[in-house]
N, C-alpha and C positions, 0 to 999 in steps of 0.2 A: 395357149390354152390357159384358162384361169386355174389357179391352184385349188380353189374351192371345188370346181368341177372334177378335177383330177382326184382329189382326196375323197369326195363323196360318192363318185360314180365309177371311176376307172380303177382305182386301187382296190375297192371291195370286190370287184369282179376278177381281180388278180391278173389284169392285163399288164400292169406294171406294178413294181413295188413302191412302197411309200418313199424309200430313198430315191428311186428314179423320179418320182413325182417332184421331190424337192429339187433335184438337179434340173428339171425342166422349167422350174418357176424362176421368174425374174426377181432379183434382189435389189432393193434400194439401199444405198449406203450414204450416210450423211456425216460429214465431219465439220465440227464447229471449233473455232478458236477466236477469241477476242470479239465475240458477237458477229463474226462473219462465218458464212457457210459455203461449203462446196458439196455437191451431190453427184452420185453416179448410179447407173443401173447396169446390171450384168447377170448372166446366167451363172449360177453358182456350181460349176462343175467340180470345184475343189472342196466343197463343203465348208466354206469360210464362215457361213452364218452359224454353223455348229461349233466353230472354234471360239466364238465370242460368248461371253456370259450374256444372260438375258438383259442385263443393264448396259450392255455395250462395253466401251473401253474408255477410260479417262486417265489422262496423264499430263505432265507438263511438257511443253514443247522445248526443244533445245536448239533448233535451227530454224531458219526462215524458209528454205526451199526444199527440204526433204524431211519426212517424218517416218520413223520405223514404229509400227504399231505393235505387232506381236509376232513372236516366234511360233511357227507352226511346224508340223511334220510333213508339210506338203513339198513335193518336188516339182521343179519346172518340167513340163512335158517335153519330149524330144521334138515334137512338131512346133513350129512357130505359132505365136499368138495371131489370131485373126484380127485383133485390135491393133491398129498401127497409129503412129503419130499423125496428127492432123493440124491444119492451120486453125487458129483461133481456139484451140484447146490448150489451156495453160497447166492443168494438173492431171496426173494419171495415177490410178491405183495399179500397183504391180506387185508381183512376187519376185523377190530377189533370189539369188543363187543359194542363199542360206535358208530359204523357206520363210523369210520374214515378210509379212504383209506391210507394204510401204506406200506412201503417197509422195510423189515427186513432181517438182516443177519441170516443165518441158525443157528448160535449158540443161537439165541434168540427165535426161533420158538418153540411153545408149541402145545400140543394136542388140545387146545381150539381155536387156530388160524384158521380162515376160509381162506385157501390159494386159491387165484384166479389164479395166474400164476407163472411160473418159470421165473426168470429174468436171462439173460445170458450176460456175459461181452464180450466186443470185444476181439478178440484173442490177448493174450499177455498183457492184462490190468488187474490190480487188482483194482476193483471198491471199493471206500470208500466214505462216505460223509465227506466232509471237513468243519468243523464248521466256517471256514473263507471264504468260497466260496459260490456262488449262486448255487441253485439247480433248474433245470427246468424239468418239466414233460410235454410231449406232447403225444397226441394220434391221430391215424388215422385209417381208415378202411384198412385192409391189402391189398385189391386189388384195392385201389384208387391210 
């Protein structure tokens, strides 16, 4: 269901709350480093979009294959993630045991990682974190 429809028609009728409408909306996440981009789409059941400032997140990379974005108060659910490792997916957005939102290359993904979303590179690009370049993370509602 489109977020606009939820917010304009469903929430005012008090069928669901505004918070529930946010959780039902798809979130697009975009990570850029060294003019290369990887993107993902997920249902924000954790409220990740609210954990980020409106300007996103910008920092310097320190490794090539894993990047810790921000510490949250989020806890990994006791149920396993429905997002699993797949062929031809090289990057994953996940929540680690310490509540840190992280992007990790598939070679580092373990059974204990709570994967939130698949990250896909722009066609023809090989995405890597460059320790000498700035990393930016931005999010938006998919249908905004």
